[in-house]
N, C-alpha and C positions, 0 to 999 in steps of 0.2 A: 374316266371320271378325271376332271380337271380340281387342280389345287391351285390357290394365292396366295401368296408369302406379303405379310404385311410387313410395309417398313415402318423402322422405330424411325417416329419423328421427335422434333424440339420436346415438345408438349407430352411425350409419353416419359418421357426425363422426369425423377425425381428435384425435387431440392433439399440439399442437406442442409440443415443447421448445429455444424457442431460447437459443443462449449465446452471451451477449455479452461475458465475461469469466470469468476462473477455469480455461477451460481449455488446457494447453498453456502455463501461465502459473502462478505463485507468485501469489497475488493477482487484485487488479480481479474481486473474482467477484461475477457477475451474470447470471442465468437466469430466463427469462422461460420462463408454461406457457401457454399459448394453444388454446381450445376454441369456435369457433364464433366470435361477437363478440363475448369475455370475453378477458382477459390479466389474470395475476396475474405479480409480479416476487420473485423471493427474493433478499433484498439485493442491496445495491448501493456496491461497496464500491471503494478506487483503490489502485492500488499506485506507489510509489517512485520517481524518474525513474532511469536508468542513467546508465552512463557517457557515453552518446553523446548525453545531453537535456540541454545544458548550460544552463544559467538556468532551467529547468523545476523549477517545486514537484510539481505530481503527477500524474496520471494516473489520467484517470478512462474508462469507457467510453463509448464511441459511442453513442447513444440513441435514432437517426434512424428508426429501426424502430418503437418506441417513440409518439415525439412522433408519426410519417406516421398512428398510428392511437390516439391517446390516447383515441378514445370508446370502449373496448375495457379501456383498465386501470383496473380494479380497486381496485385497493393493490397497495403494499408489505409484506410480510411477510422481519421482518429472523433470523436464526439466534443471531444476540452482537455483542456492540458492538466488535468490533478492526476497526481502520480499514480495513483490507479486505473489509471485508463489511459499513460503513457512511456511509467515510469521502466518498463521490460525494453521497450522502443529498441536501446543498445545492444542488448542483450540477442536479438531477433535480430535486427538487421544484419549481426554474424554471419548468422547460418539463411538469410534470405538477402539477398541482394532487389529486395523489389520495392517500387514506391510510395511513400507514404504523401498522404494527402487532410491537411486538413486547415483550419482557418489560422489569420498569421500571428495572436498571441499565443494558441497553442504551438506554431512550429517552433515560435521564439523562443519560448521556454525549453521544447525540445532541443534546442542549438546545443546548448551548456554541455546535454549530455552526450552528446554527441561527439561534442570537439573532446570533453574527455576521452571517450572512448577510440578516438583516432582516426573517424569515419567520415569528418566532412568530405573526403578527396572523391569519398563512394555515395553517400548518401543522395537520393533524388528528391529533391523535398516538393511539397506543391504545395503554394498558396494559394486558397479557397477564400469565398466570402462566400456568405449566408445568402442563399436563394441558385446557387450557382448549382451547374451539374457538372457532373464527369464521368466519362465510358470508363470503365474495365474489362476489359477484353470482350468479347461478344455479347456474354449473358447477362452483365451488370450495368444499368447505369445510375447513379445514387445522384441522391438533388441534396444539400445541406441548406437544411431547416432554422431557424432562428429561434433559440430556445431563451430564458431564464435559467440562470445561475448562479454561483458563487463565486465562477471564474467569468471574466469575460472572454466569445467567441464560441462560447458554446451553442449547437446544433444538434439538433435530432437527425435521421436518414431516411430520406424513402428510396428506399432501390427499388427498381424496378426489375422483374426476373422473365424471362420467358413464361412461369405461370402467373406473373402478377407480383405486384408492389408488398413488397419486405419492409415493414415502418419502425426503427430503433429508437426508441425516443431520447438515449445517451441519459445523463443528470438531468432534469429540470424544473421548474416550480413556475406557475402563472403568478406574473408580478406586473401588476397594471402601471403603480409605476418606481420603476426601476430608474437606477442609474445611471444617467449616459443615454436614456431613450432605449435599453435595451430589450424592446416589450417582443413577447413570446410572440410568433405569428400564426398565433391561433385561426385567421382569415387562409393560409397556404394550405395551415393541416387539415381542415373543413373541404377544404377544395380536394386537396387527397382523399380525402376521406369519401369524398362523391364518387371519386374517379372507382371507389372499391379498393379496400384493402385484402393482402389476404393473410398477413401474418402481423398482429401487434406483439412486439417484444417490450417491455415498457418496463420502466426502473420501480423498485420496493420497497425502498429505503425506508421508507415515512410512510408508509402502507399503515400502521398502528396506529395512527395516529390522529383524531376526524377533526373536519373541514377543512380551512386552507393553509398556507403558511402564509405568515407575515412578510411585505414590504420590504427590502431591503432600507428604505427608505425611514420607515420603523428607527433602529437602526440609527439615522444619522441624527432623528429628531433627539435621542434619549442620549447621544454624544455632546450635542448643543446645550444642553440642560447641564452637562457633567462638565462643559470647559466653563459655561457661564458660574457655575457655583465655586468650582477650584482654581480662584483668578488667579490668587498670591502663593499657587501650590506648582511643581513640579511636577508634570503629568504622562505617564505611562499606558501605554496601550500596545497589546498583545492581540495580535491574531494571526489568521495564516498570510502567508506572503502572496500567495497566488490570488486573494480576495481581492482583486484589482480597485474593482469599485467603492471598497472600506475603505482601502487604502485614500484615495482620492479623495473620500470626503473626510476623512480624518488633517490630510492636507487642504484641503480648503479651510475645514472648521480652523487649522491652524493659524492662517492666512489670517484670518478674519479675529482671532482675539493675540494677532500680532506675538503669535510663536514662531519661530523657531524649530524643524522638524529636522531631527537626526534617525536613523534607519539602526537598527541594532540583530547583528544574528547572519549568518553568513547566505542562508536563504533566501533572510531578507532584501539582503543588499543586488546578490543576480536580478532576481525577480523583478523591483525594483526600476533597476539596472534597463534592464529587457524593456519593461513596459513603457518608460520612458524615453526609450529609442525611437521604437515603431509607433510611439503617440497614442496609446491606451493609458498611460500618467501624462497628467499635465500640470505644471507647478515652474515659476520661474527659477534661475538656478540657483539665485541667492536666499533662496525660503527654505534650501536645505544646508547642515554645517556635519561635517564630518565628526563623528561620536571622540575621538581626542582632544575636542575643540567644548565639551559639553561642560567644562568645569569652568570654563569662564563666562558662563550664559546666565543668568539671571533663572530663579527657577520661574519667574512668570510671566517665562520665554522661550521657554523650551518645552518641545512633547518627545516622546522619545518610542517610536513605532518599534516593534521586538516582536521574536519569537519566541516560543516558549509555551502558548497558550494549551496546549497538554502534556506540558509538566513536563518535556523532554529532559534526558538526566542532563545532558551539555547545553541543554538551547540557552541562550543569552540569558533571561529573564529569571532560570530556575538557578543558574549561574550567580544572579546577582542576590538574588534572596538568601543565598548563602555567606555571602562577601567575598567570592570569587573569582569575582567577571572585576576586569583590572581599572577601566574608565569611570566604573560609577560606583559609589557607597550609597544605600539606601538609606533616608531618612524617617523623620515625623510627619516632614512639608513633604511626602511623595501621596500622588493618586494613582494604586495602577487597578486599568480598567483589562480586563478577563473578558477581552470577542470573539468568545466561542465557547461550544460546548463541548464537554468530554468527551471523545472519543470512548466507545464500551472498552473497558479494560484500561483505562487512561487515568478515571476518577482517581486514585488515592495518590496518584502523582501530581493530580492539578491544585488537591487539598493539600498537597505537602508543599506545594509551594506557598500557596496562601496562607496558609500557617505559619510559616518560615516567614513570608511580608509583614506579617500582623506583628509577628516577635520585633519588627523591626522599628513599630509606630506607623506603621503605611495606612490608608486609608485603601481598601478594594474594594472593589465592584463587580462582578460577577454575574450572568444570567438570572444566578436565584435573586437578584435582588433589585434590577434594571434589565429594557430591553435592550441590551449593547449586543444581541447577539440573536440572528432569523437564522433560520436554516435554510439550505440552497437545493434544498428534495422535497416533492412535491407531496400533498399530504392526499385524505382520501378524494377530497372535494375535486380535486386540482387530476386526481388521478382515474376518477370517473369522469371527468370532460374531456379526459384524453382517449378513451374509449366511444364514450356518446359522439365524438363528432369522426371519429377515424370506422366506428362499426366492421369490426374485423371479422372477416370469418373464422380464422383460428388467433389463439390467443396464447400467448408463453411471457406469465414475468420472470423478470432477472435484477440482476441487480441485489441481491438480496441473501440471508441467509433460511432456512428452509422454510420457519415459521412466517417468514414475510411472504415466500411464496405462497404458501398453503394460505396467508389471507389475501392475498390480491386475488387468486384464484378466485375464492368466494366474492370478492367485490365482483369481480367481471363477472360471474354467476348472477349475484344480486342485477345488473345493469342486461341481462340479457343472451347471455352466451351459452352454451349449453353446456351441459359439464366435460362433454364428449369430444367438444372441439379445442378443449383447455389442455393445456401439459406442463407437469413441474417435471423440471427437468436439471439437472446435479452435471457435476465435475464428467468428463470423458464422453458422457450420453449424447448422442446425435438423433434428432431428429428429424425424419423425414417428409416432406408434402407431396401429394401426387394428386393427378385429376382422378384414378378408378379409388386409391384409397384413402384419401383425405391423410391430417397426420397422425403420424404415430411414431414412438418408438424405434427407431432401426439396430442396427449392432452397434458397439461402442466403441472407442478410439482409442488408442492410449493420453492419458492426461493422467495428471495432478500437478504437486510442487517442485517446483528446480531452486534449490536452496544460493542462494550467492555470501560468498564469504570472502570478504576480500577482493582478489583478485582472481580468487576463484571461485568459478562455476558450476555448478551439480558434483563436485566431488565430497560435498559434502553429506553422505546418504545417512541410513539410520544407524550402521553402527558407529557411525562417527558421533551422531547425536547422542546416541546411549553411551558412551561414553564421556562427552562433556556433560552428562548427566548424571552420572558415574561421581564422577570426578569434584562436581558441584558442592554432591551431595554428600558421600564418606570420604573423599581425598584423596592423597595417594600414597602408599607404599611401598621404597623401593628399596632392594636387597641386592648388594652387590658381593660377589663369593670371586677371590682371590684363588685361584688353586698351581699348584710345580705341579705338571704331570707326569714327571719328569720323577719324582720323590712319592707323587699319592699324598701331597699333603695339598691343607685351608692355610691360605697364606696369609689372607685379608677377609674377615666379616665386617663390612658396613653394611647400617640401615638408614636411609633418611625417610621422612614422617613429612609432608606439607599438605596440612588441611585434614589430619587426624587425629593425631594428639601433639601436643607441644612438649617436646622433649625435655626441656629444662625444667619440668614442674616433678612434682615428683610421681605421681600416677603417669605420664609421659615414659619420664626413667624408669620406673618399676616394669611397665606396660614394653619396652624396647629391649631391656637388658633380657628379661624373660622369650622374647620373641627369640633372643639370638642366641640364648642356650639349649633352646630349640631345635635351631638350625643349624646347630653343630653337632646335637646329636643324630639329626638325623644324615646328616652327611656322613657320618661315620659309617652308615649303612651301604657306602656306595662303593665301586673300585675307582680312585679317582686319577690311575696311572695312566690313563689316557687311552683305555678300550675302548670306554664309551664313543663312539663313531658317532654319538645325537648327544649334547646334551639338554638337549630339548627331554628329556625324559625325566633330568635331575631337576631341571625348572620347572617342571609341573610339578613334582616331589613339592617341590619345597614351598610352591603358589600354592599348592592344595592344603597343603599341613598349616600354611599361615595362615589362611580362610579361616579353617576351623579356629583356632588357638585364637584369633583376633577377634574373632565372632564369640567366644565363649567370655572372650577378657572384659571383650566392652558393648556388643550388642552393635555393633557395626562392618561395613561391607567396605575396603577399600579398595578399590583397583589396586592390583598389587603389582610390579615388575620386576622383574629377578633378571639380573646381569650376572653372565661368568666369564670372567679374565683368567686366560692363560698365561702362565710363564715359566 
């Protein structure tokens, strides 16, 4: 009886889709494709800390799986230049020295971050144009397909693998009248669909909104009306710095109405400088003035483009609204346009700024009052069009909280994709596609959040966050005990409170005095002549008794620190 051994071929290997961010959440987008001994990374973004992360600056993806397989990683491909897609790049490149591919503006926006992290000498940037194809390793060919979004240079990715085409939409919308002629390449998308798409990963941010998104040109029309109705007033426009097309519309209108432009806010100044240098933003040099010169320009001849559309506490507009901005004082002859929608969670901050502006007599125009903002994300009809053009065999919704992913899956089913060919994923999930088993969930990989605090990356763990929350909620109680271990005497006992009780008030003085008496009595139960090898026993006893005493007295639980000083 003869036996034959079947050799494993490339077609027998599964394609693994590894989700390190951007599913089950908004932001922190990062996905890896793995085939055989090669990996490519799609996007590498950050998210911003929630209210339960005190002191944290950024949240980046956990790349433990990638660093453990660093020899497999062939490169990073970027869909566009928003923070939730590129913000973590400097941190990742410190661990993975791989080439990065993106359009000109995407990489230009990334360059200052790379410079700040002192990586310019080692990073390998590769500028690509929409329509170009790059090979990464032997198994991946990535075509950059032009799409419309709220930042120039946005692309979807058509990735050819040994098993078929994976199409990743990135963030997109269908805009037939975009600024600078940046029309989504629906013809090429349809051609890719005719070739046969194995897997579609499509963004889900606006899946709950019916119809189609409005064109960016609508904002230009609304802004033109605002300029025409406020000819004698000083105009401020707060918007996202990365929305270069909107900035261009504002600058064009300023020239039309004989106004000088001033940029306010660090990110606004940085982005406009980068965009101007590479030709994405166009204006005569004399059209722009420095912020320290605006006091010399008549109100009717000035427009100030500023950060702060999300009510960020340290942003320029927020500080202006509080009279905390050196160059500008707001008054009754000002019109402020907030050309953005509040990101979920920021609503209170935005309305606080609006209320403060109204208190100054400022005229405020925002999304509820006029069409001064349109979304850069596809609504239901545009998402349906993408599915119709690509006709994928398998579908995974991405870029959204779980409710968004669920709604997008239901939309795909209404478009004719069977439920068994759709997968809802979470961070750490690994989806596998193979010739024999189709699409399924495989074993999970290490994934999650890494917290960035200042220069520290990953050193703010759950215990540190717990302590910070504790301090922010109940304050600190510090006990300093001075001991003479030769005589066995307490030489000093000091107590300090921060954020717990105010010691100069009667209640605080009484509480501190009673606590000190209680600790003195407790110390009498210990042999203080140095026979204790570990003062930890004494410290724990003081902490335990103080905790009980203070809770009974105040119904609060401050963080208690005990320090013993021997003499």
